[in-house]
VMD Tcl script that draws the C-alpha trace (Angstrom):
set ca {
  {-2.26 -5.66 11.11}
  {-1.10 -7.05 8.19}
  {2.69 -5.04 8.29}
  {3.59 -3.05 10.76}
  {6.30 -0.74 8.84}
  {6.90 -0.76 5.29}
  {9.68 1.12 2.87}
  {10.28 1.45 -0.82}
  {13.07 -0.75 -2.16}
  {14.43 1.59 -4.69}
  {16.80 -1.38 -6.46}
  {13.78 -3.47 -7.19}
  {10.95 -0.65 -7.31}
  {8.85 -2.95 -4.67}
  {7.54 -2.00 -1.09}
  {9.27 -4.31 1.42}
  {8.12 -4.85 5.12}
  {10.77 -4.42 8.11}
  {12.37 -8.00 7.50}
  {13.14 -7.00 3.94}
  {10.70 -8.80 2.53}
  {8.69 -8.07 -0.91}
  {4.98 -7.58 0.22}
  {3.01 -9.94 -1.57}
  {-0.58 -8.78 -3.58}
  {-3.54 -11.09 -3.29}
  {-1.32 -13.94 -1.27}
  {-1.25 -14.87 2.29}
  {0.90 -12.65 4.33}
  {0.33 -9.47 1.95}
  {-2.02 -7.13 1.08}
  {-5.72 -7.41 -0.80}
  {-8.12 -5.00 -2.29}
  {-9.95 -2.91 0.65}
  {-6.97 -2.94 2.96}
  {-5.90 0.19 4.85}
  {-2.53 1.86 4.18}
  {-1.76 4.07 7.04}
  {1.10 6.40 6.29}
  {0.61 8.74 9.52}
  {-0.99 11.97 8.38}
  {-3.10 9.77 5.95}
  {-5.16 6.59 5.14}
  {-6.16 4.94 1.88}
  {-7.83 2.00 0.76}
  {-5.63 -0.44 -1.43}
  {-7.57 -0.99 -4.93}
  {-5.62 -2.52 -7.49}
  {-2.25 -3.96 -8.09}
  {-1.08 -2.48 -11.24}
  {2.88 -2.02 -11.69}
  {5.13 -5.08 -11.07}
  {2.17 -7.71 -10.82}
  {2.20 -9.69 -7.64}
  {4.04 -7.28 -5.17}
  {2.87 -3.99 -3.67}
  {4.60 -1.01 -5.79}
  {4.53 2.78 -6.59}
  {2.15 1.89 -9.69}
  {-0.49 0.09 -7.57}
  {-3.87 2.27 -7.18}
  {-5.25 3.53 -3.98}
  {-8.73 4.76 -3.47}
  {-7.72 8.24 -1.64}
  {-9.88 11.14 0.12}
  {-7.13 13.70 0.80}
  {-8.17 16.39 -1.07}
  {-11.82 17.44 -1.75}
  {-13.02 14.97 -3.28}
  {-12.38 10.64 -3.25}
  {-9.94 9.81 -5.99}
  {-8.11 6.89 -7.61}
  {-4.47 7.66 -7.62}
  {-0.93 5.32 -7.75}
  {0.93 5.45 -4.38}
  {3.50 7.13 -6.23}
  {1.24 10.17 -6.96}
  {-0.60 9.87 -3.67}
  {1.93 12.27 -2.09}
  {2.33 9.65 0.75}
  {4.87 7.23 -1.78}
  {7.67 8.35 0.32}
  {6.10 7.68 3.63}
  {6.73 4.38 5.81}
  {2.99 2.88 6.29}
  {1.30 0.07 8.20}
  {-1.02 -1.92 6.32}
  {-4.44 -2.65 8.39}
  {-7.79 -5.13 7.87}
  {-11.01 -4.81 9.03}
  {-11.93 -7.62 10.85}
  {-14.69 -10.37 9.33}
  {-17.25 -10.99 11.53}
}
mol new
graphics top color blue
foreach p $ca { graphics top sphere $p radius 0.5 }
foreach p [lrange $ca 0 end-1] q [lrange $ca 1 end] { graphics top cylinder $p $q radius 0.2 }
display resetview
């Protein structure tokens, strides 16, 4: 588990961990493409850093299969952007 609880910092428009630290993208201690965002009732796969480059934010892209077919969507439009979430990563063998 990379991050056990995340929330949106509305002032900075980026997600922060439970220590109120910005969640970096593509850097140690952060999220990478292929990591899982577990929102509770839904899981999605992080795909691309798009909004505030270098940090996880509402405009970043997810692969989501919540409806009929898998789709690319922003965190904001995923329907779960206001949920807290955990970031999970598969172990490398």
